Backbone bond lengths (Angstrom), bond angles and torsions (degrees), N, CA, C in turn:
res aa  C-N    CA-C-N  psi(-1)  N-CA   C-N-CA  omega(-1)  CA-C   N-CA-C  phi
1 X - - - 1.452 - - 1.520 109.63 -
2 X 1.311 115.10 148.43 1.442 120.70 178.86 1.520 108.07 -117.14
3 X 1.304 116.36 134.78 1.459 120.87 -179.48 1.517 108.97 -82.07
4 X 1.309 116.75 127.22 1.464 121.73 176.83 1.513 108.81 -85.92
5 X 1.310 115.75 130.16 1.459 120.63 -178.56 1.527 111.45 -76.66
6 X 1.334 116.72 -31.20 1.458 119.38 -172.73 1.525 113.43 -71.39
7 X 1.296 119.67 -34.70 1.461 118.69 -178.45 1.522 112.74 -128.89
8 X 1.339 116.72 10.20 1.453 121.98 173.25 1.523 113.11 57.78
9 X 1.341 116.87 31.09 1.460 121.65 176.30 1.513 108.94 -117.12
10 X 1.301 115.28 162.69 1.448 119.71 177.28 1.509 110.00 -89.64
11 X 1.314 114.88 136.10 1.450 121.07 178.06 1.525 107.88 -92.94
12 X 1.309 116.41 107.89 1.461 119.90 -178.69 1.526 112.06 -87.27
13 X 1.330 118.05 1.52 1.456 120.16 178.81 1.527 112.24 -90.71
14 X 1.329 117.88 -3.87 1.452 120.57 177.07 1.523 108.97 -66.07
15 X 1.327 118.16 133.58 1.464 118.11 177.31 1.527 110.47 -65.16
16 X 1.310 115.62 151.67 1.452 121.49 178.89 1.513 109.35 -63.53
17 X 1.323 116.67 135.86 1.459 120.51 178.16 1.519 110.60 -71.23
18 X 1.316 117.19 -21.32 1.460 122.10 179.60 1.518 110.56 45.87
19 X 1.322 115.55 59.49 1.457 122.61 -174.13 1.524 112.51 -66.82
20 X 1.321 115.01 142.78 1.459 121.89 175.09 1.528 108.10 -65.83
21 X 1.333 118.36 131.10 1.454 119.88 -176.28 1.529 113.87 -66.03
22 X 1.321 118.97 -20.10 1.463 121.32 -179.35 1.520 111.36 -96.14
23 X 1.322 117.44 -53.67 1.458 120.59 -174.58 1.519 113.65 -90.77
24 X 1.331 117.75 -20.40 1.462 120.83 -175.97 1.520 113.25 80.28
25 X 1.330 117.71 0.99 1.464 121.30 -179.57 1.528 109.76 -68.30
26 X 1.342 116.89 140.79 1.470 119.00 179.26 1.522 111.53 -71.63
27 X 1.327 115.44 157.22 1.462 121.36 172.41 1.508 115.32 87.75
28 X 1.320 117.88 24.63 1.470 120.09 179.57 1.526 109.92 -79.33
29 X 1.294 116.45 131.96 1.468 123.29 175.30 1.524 106.81 -139.64
30 X 1.342 117.17 74.56 1.458 119.28 -171.91 1.523 114.76 -60.33
31 X 1.315 118.07 -38.11 1.464 118.37 -179.32 1.527 109.75 -70.18
32 X 1.311 117.11 -47.74 1.465 120.28 179.97 1.517 112.14 -60.80
33 X 1.332 116.35 -45.30 1.462 119.81 179.86 1.522 110.88 -67.17
34 X 1.318 117.23 -40.88 1.464 120.66 -179.56 1.515 112.45 -64.63
35 X 1.338 116.08 -45.44 1.458 118.94 178.79 1.523 110.49 -65.70
36 X 1.312 117.23 -38.76 1.459 120.22 177.64 1.515 111.75 -64.57
37 X 1.338 116.08 -41.74 1.468 120.04 179.26 1.521 111.02 -63.97
38 X 1.328 116.76 -43.85 1.467 120.27 -179.30 1.531 110.52 -62.74
39 X 1.323 116.20 -46.64 1.464 119.63 179.92 1.513 112.05 -65.58
40 X 1.325 116.28 -41.69 1.463 120.49 179.21 1.514 112.21 -65.52
41 X 1.335 116.69 -39.48 1.468 120.21 179.08 1.521 110.75 -64.38
42 X 1.321 116.99 -42.85 1.467 120.32 179.43 1.528 110.95 -63.41
43 X 1.330 115.86 -45.67 1.469 119.49 179.87 1.525 110.66 -65.26
44 X 1.328 116.45 -43.11 1.463 120.07 179.94 1.514 111.90 -63.55
45 X 1.332 116.78 -40.58 1.462 120.21 179.29 1.526 110.52 -64.70
46 X 1.324 115.80 -40.78 1.466 119.30 179.96 1.525 111.03 -62.90
47 X 1.322 116.63 -45.27 1.464 119.78 179.07 1.523 111.35 -69.01
48 X 1.330 115.04 -41.26 1.461 118.97 -179.36 1.508 113.41 -66.84
49 X 1.330 117.51 -25.42 1.460 121.52 -179.12 1.527 111.43 -60.42
50 X 1.313 117.02 -22.60 1.460 120.13 176.85 1.524 110.67 -61.60
51 X 1.330 116.01 -25.75 1.465 120.88 178.81 1.517 112.56 -95.79
52 X 1.309 118.17 11.08 1.463 121.44 179.29 1.513 111.89 95.85
53 X 1.344 116.65 -172.76 1.468 120.90 -176.79 1.530 113.35 -60.21
54 X 1.313 117.47 -40.48 1.467 120.19 179.61 1.527 109.62 -66.02
55 X 1.298 116.98 -39.44 1.462 120.95 177.24 1.510 111.88 -63.89
56 X 1.331 116.75 -38.12 1.471 120.68 178.99 1.519 110.70 -64.20
57 X 1.335 116.80 -43.38 1.469 120.43 179.29 1.527 109.95 -65.19
58 X 1.317 116.61 -47.90 1.472 119.92 -179.99 1.529 110.34 -61.73
59 X 1.308 117.17 -41.55 1.463 120.75 178.70 1.507 112.00 -62.89
60 X 1.335 117.14 -40.65 1.470 120.80 178.98 1.521 111.14 -63.70
61 X 1.329 117.29 -43.29 1.469 120.67 -179.79 1.527 110.45 -65.24
62 X 1.305 116.45 -50.90 1.472 120.32 -178.99 1.533 110.63 -63.46
63 X 1.325 116.59 -44.48 1.464 120.25 178.68 1.516 112.12 -63.37
64 X 1.335 117.43 -38.69 1.463 121.28 178.91 1.515 111.97 -63.05
65 X 1.323 116.87 -44.54 1.472 120.56 179.44 1.524 110.00 -65.66
66 X 1.319 116.78 -48.65 1.473 120.03 -179.45 1.523 110.88 -63.09
67 X 1.319 117.24 -42.85 1.466 120.85 179.25 1.511 111.90 -63.97
68 X 1.332 117.27 -40.77 1.461 120.54 178.49 1.517 111.79 -62.26
69 X 1.331 116.87 -43.32 1.461 120.11 177.85 1.523 111.28 -66.14
70 X 1.329 116.53 -40.18 1.463 120.06 178.02 1.516 111.62 -65.90
71 X 1.337 116.82 -40.68 1.464 121.12 178.18 1.517 111.67 -63.54
72 X 1.332 116.86 -39.66 1.461 121.25 178.42 1.531 110.14 -64.59
73 X 1.323 117.07 -44.98 1.468 120.56 -179.76 1.520 111.33 -63.11
74 X 1.325 116.87 -42.77 1.464 120.34 179.93 1.521 111.09 -65.21
75 X 1.320 116.40 -40.29 1.465 120.30 -179.76 1.523 111.09 -64.49
76 X 1.337 117.21 -29.62 1.455 120.38 -179.21 1.529 113.04 -70.02
77 X 1.332 117.82 -12.95 1.458 120.75 178.72 1.530 111.03 -70.97
78 X 1.313 117.48 -15.25 1.461 123.48 179.94 1.521 107.33 -107.07
79 X 1.332 117.39 133.72 1.461 120.54 179.43 1.527 108.90 -85.58
80 X 1.339 117.98 105.68 1.459 120.01 -175.85 1.522 113.47 -65.82
81 X 1.318 117.74 -28.24 1.463 120.12 178.67 1.515 111.05 -66.46
82 X 1.316 116.57 -43.38 1.466 121.09 179.22 1.525 110.14 -65.57
83 X 1.328 116.27 -45.21 1.466 119.64 -178.92 1.529 111.32 -64.84
84 X 1.317 116.73 -43.61 1.458 119.81 -179.63 1.531 110.91 -62.82
85 X 1.314 117.22 -42.96 1.468 120.40 179.27 1.530 110.75 -63.44
86 X 1.322 116.60 -42.15 1.462 120.56 179.22 1.534 110.67 -59.96
87 X 1.332 117.14 -50.85 1.458 120.29 -175.78 1.521 112.23 -72.64
88 X 1.326 117.77 -30.65 1.460 120.61 177.23 1.532 109.88 -60.64
89 X 1.314 116.39 -38.13 1.467 121.22 -179.79 1.528 112.05 -79.82
90 X 1.308 116.88 -34.20 1.461 121.16 -169.79 1.531 115.75 -98.34
91 X 1.323 117.98 -23.28 1.471 120.57 -168.91 1.532 113.01 -51.14
92 X 1.313 118.04 -37.60 1.465 122.16 -173.56 1.532 111.89 -67.75
93 X 1.326 117.19 -17.78 1.465 120.71 179.69 1.525 112.39 -88.59
94 X 1.322 117.28 -6.37 1.461 120.93 -178.11 1.530 110.13 -76.20
95 X 1.336 118.12 140.11 1.465 121.28 -175.00 1.527 114.82 -64.95
96 X 1.321 118.25 -22.42 1.458 121.82 -178.15 1.533 113.07 -87.21
97 X 1.340 117.54 -4.36 1.469 121.92 -177.59 1.523 109.55 -101.96
98 X 1.317 115.74 129.86 1.464 121.16 173.76 1.526 108.28 -75.29
99 X 1.314 117.59 140.20 1.475 120.91 -174.42 1.521 112.77 -62.67
100 X 1.326 118.87 -14.74 1.457 121.92 179.58 1.531 112.45 -94.41
101 X 1.328 117.00 -4.63 1.460 120.75 -179.64 1.524 111.26 -73.48
102 X 1.319 116.42 145.12 1.468 120.52 176.52 1.523 109.43 -90.17
103 X 1.321 115.42 152.42 1.459 119.53 176.84 1.530 110.66 -62.47
104 X 1.322 117.44 -36.91 1.458 120.49 -178.40 1.535 111.87 -57.74
105 X 1.313 116.97 -29.81 1.451 120.29 178.51 1.536 111.53 -75.87
106 X 1.320 117.15 -28.75 1.468 122.30 -178.94 1.525 113.43 -94.98
107 X 1.309 118.00 -21.57 1.462 121.55 -174.29 1.532 113.25 -54.09
108 X 1.346 119.92 -42.28 1.474 117.81 179.05 1.532 113.30 -59.34
109 X 1.314 117.86 -33.48 1.471 120.41 179.79 1.530 110.38 -69.96
110 X 1.327 116.83 -43.07 1.472 119.00 177.38 1.533 110.01 -64.38
111 X 1.340 116.42 -44.79 1.472 120.15 179.76 1.528 110.25 -59.79
112 X 1.324 116.66 -41.75 1.458 121.42 179.17 1.526 110.13 -60.58
113 X 1.324 116.89 -40.34 1.460 121.15 177.76 1.513 112.87 -65.46
114 X 1.345 117.46 -48.15 1.467 118.05 -177.09 1.520 111.53 -72.96
115 X 1.329 118.86 -35.77 1.460 119.14 178.66 1.528 110.75 -71.34
116 X 1.317 117.32 -36.56 1.462 120.13 177.85 1.525 111.20 -65.88
117 X 1.329 116.43 -39.35 1.458 119.27 176.53 1.531 109.58 -62.59
118 X 1.334 116.01 -46.18 1.468 119.70 179.34 1.513 112.17 -57.93
119 X 1.307 116.44 -36.40 1.462 120.29 -178.29 1.528 112.85 -81.24
120 X 1.312 118.30 -38.70 1.465 121.42 -169.45 1.521 115.45 -106.89
121 X 1.310 119.21 1.76 1.464 119.50 -172.84 1.521 114.00 -60.65
122 X 1.318 117.11 -22.15 1.469 119.31 -179.33 1.521 113.84 -97.49
123 X 1.350 117.05 -9.89 1.454 117.70 -176.09 1.529 114.75 -119.71
124 X 1.319 118.36 0.53 1.466 121.34 173.49 1.523 108.40 -132.51
125 X 1.310 115.86 156.57 1.465 118.82 -177.05 1.520 113.58 -95.21
126 X 1.350 117.52 -17.59 1.459 118.31 -177.40 1.524 111.21 -159.54
127 X 1.318 115.40 164.69 1.454 120.88 173.73 1.525 109.90 -60.78
128 X 1.322 117.17 -39.48 1.466 120.56 -179.43 1.526 111.81 -59.51
129 X 1.316 116.60 -32.75 1.460 120.20 179.39 1.529 111.36 -69.24
130 X 1.316 118.42 -37.76 1.458 122.20 -176.68 1.528 112.57 -90.06
131 X 1.316 117.76 -17.37 1.469 121.77 -173.04 1.528 114.71 -54.36
132 X 1.340 121.19 -40.88 1.468 118.59 178.14 1.535 113.28 -59.67
133 X 1.343 116.88 -37.51 1.472 119.65 177.26 1.517 110.79 -68.47
134 X 1.336 116.32 -40.63 1.461 119.68 179.30 1.528 110.29 -63.56
135 X 1.326 116.46 -42.24 1.468 121.14 179.20 1.526 110.30 -60.26
136 X 1.306 116.51 -43.53 1.461 121.47 -178.42 1.536 111.46 -61.48
137 X 1.334 116.94 -37.47 1.465 121.15 -174.72 1.526 114.45 -95.29
138 X 1.342 118.12 -3.55 1.460 121.00 -174.94 1.530 113.10 -55.63
139 X 1.307 118.16 -46.96 1.464 119.84 -177.49 1.518 112.20 -61.97
140 X 1.311 117.42 -27.42 1.467 121.65 179.30 1.522 112.43 -77.62
141 X 1.329 118.24 -31.19 1.473 120.86 -173.73 1.526 114.57 -104.56
142 X 1.326 118.01 -7.49 1.460 119.56 -172.05 1.514 115.38 -77.75
143 X 1.311 117.29 -11.10 1.460 119.76 179.08 1.519 111.17 63.36
144 X 1.337 116.35 -130.01 1.466 120.90 -176.42 1.531 112.84 -92.32
145 X 1.320 117.90 5.96 1.460 120.70 178.97 1.522 110.62 -63.68
146 X 1.317 116.13 137.33 1.467 120.44 177.32 1.528 111.84 -94.28
147 X 1.316 117.68 2.81 1.461 122.15 -178.39 1.531 108.93 -74.67
148 X 1.321 116.56 124.96 1.460 121.33 178.07 1.535 109.13 -76.07
149 X 1.337 116.63 162.03 1.464 119.22 -179.47 1.519 111.52 -60.28
150 X 1.323 118.10 -35.15 1.466 120.13 179.33 1.521 111.46 -54.82
151 X 1.319 117.42 -34.88 1.469 121.41 178.18 1.533 111.35 -92.52
152 X 1.324 117.03 -39.97 1.464 121.47 -177.46 1.525 111.88 -63.36
153 X 1.332 116.07 -29.58 1.462 120.62 -178.98 1.534 111.34 -55.21
154 X 1.327 117.31 -38.65 1.468 120.22 179.98 1.525 111.36 -65.27
155 X 1.317 116.83 -39.98 1.467 120.11 179.07 1.528 110.58 -69.22
156 X 1.318 117.01 -43.81 1.465 120.32 178.34 1.522 110.57 -61.20
157 X 1.339 116.48 -41.66 1.472 120.64 178.21 1.538 110.34 -63.89
158 X 1.328 116.79 -41.01 1.471 120.17 179.62 1.525 110.67 -61.15
159 X 1.334 116.44 -44.36 1.464 119.81 179.30 1.522 110.84 -65.92
160 X 1.324 117.35 -40.81 1.466 122.83 177.36 1.535 109.89 -60.55
161 X 1.351 115.92 -50.45 1.466 120.59 -177.51 1.526 111.64 -62.64
162 X 1.331 117.04 -38.11 1.475 120.02 178.81 1.527 110.34 -59.31
163 X 1.314 117.32 -44.34 1.470 120.17 -179.91 1.512 111.44 -71.22
164 X 1.316 116.58 -37.81 1.460 118.93 178.72 1.534 110.62 -61.66
165 X 1.335 116.24 -40.34 1.473 119.79 178.35 1.526 111.45 -65.26
166 X 1.328 117.13 -29.81 1.458 120.86 -178.42 1.525 112.76 -76.93
167 X 1.334 116.67 -20.21 1.459 121.29 -179.13 1.521 109.79 -86.63
168 X 1.321 117.36 149.31 1.464 119.49 177.33 1.515 111.29 -62.12
169 X 1.315 116.30 140.46 1.458 121.36 177.73 1.518 111.67 84.61
170 X 1.303 115.49 -177.29 1.451 123.20 -179.91 1.514 107.11 -129.90
171 X 1.338 115.64 87.39 1.465 122.18 -170.66 1.519 112.82 -55.16
172 X 1.319 118.75 -38.53 1.458 118.87 -175.61 1.526 113.12 -102.71
173 X 1.331 117.64 2.75 1.458 121.22 175.67 1.514 114.79 68.05
174 X 1.342 117.80 19.09 1.460 119.75 -178.06 1.544 113.17 -93.26
175 X 1.326 116.68 3.83 1.465 120.00 178.23 1.513 114.04 78.87
176 X 1.323 117.67 2.77 1.477 121.25 179.06 1.503 110.11 -109.95
């Protein structure tokens, strides 16, 4: 929040700075940037391999940097403050959540869903299409959450579906 000098009130319409936990720099989207970097590195290595081993390495580096920047930009299309506030209030009503679970344990799964949607909404047709990649990377991005992917998948899907419903059209044709 930013304090307005003119009327001494807080402006809650300011977008979240989403500060990097280490440097404090605004605009951190670690999941979006990480997924973009991984995908870009793989694609770059595949293309670079046509030029031999040196080409594969160069392609992976260039693809990783470009993918990370693209993933960060895509993730910024989603307001993490709004999504976090929504799920913090609502998570306990979801059928896959035990009433004794804390939001802090589920938050990484919701964040993974909304950041993945922000990053992949233009290159995949459905959550089901991206789910195998999300499952593979869950242990790397979940932090201290004890929620296994079998359970986290429902939260990530819920966050994905919420954003898909908010966007014009029905990208995956599932009526949601």
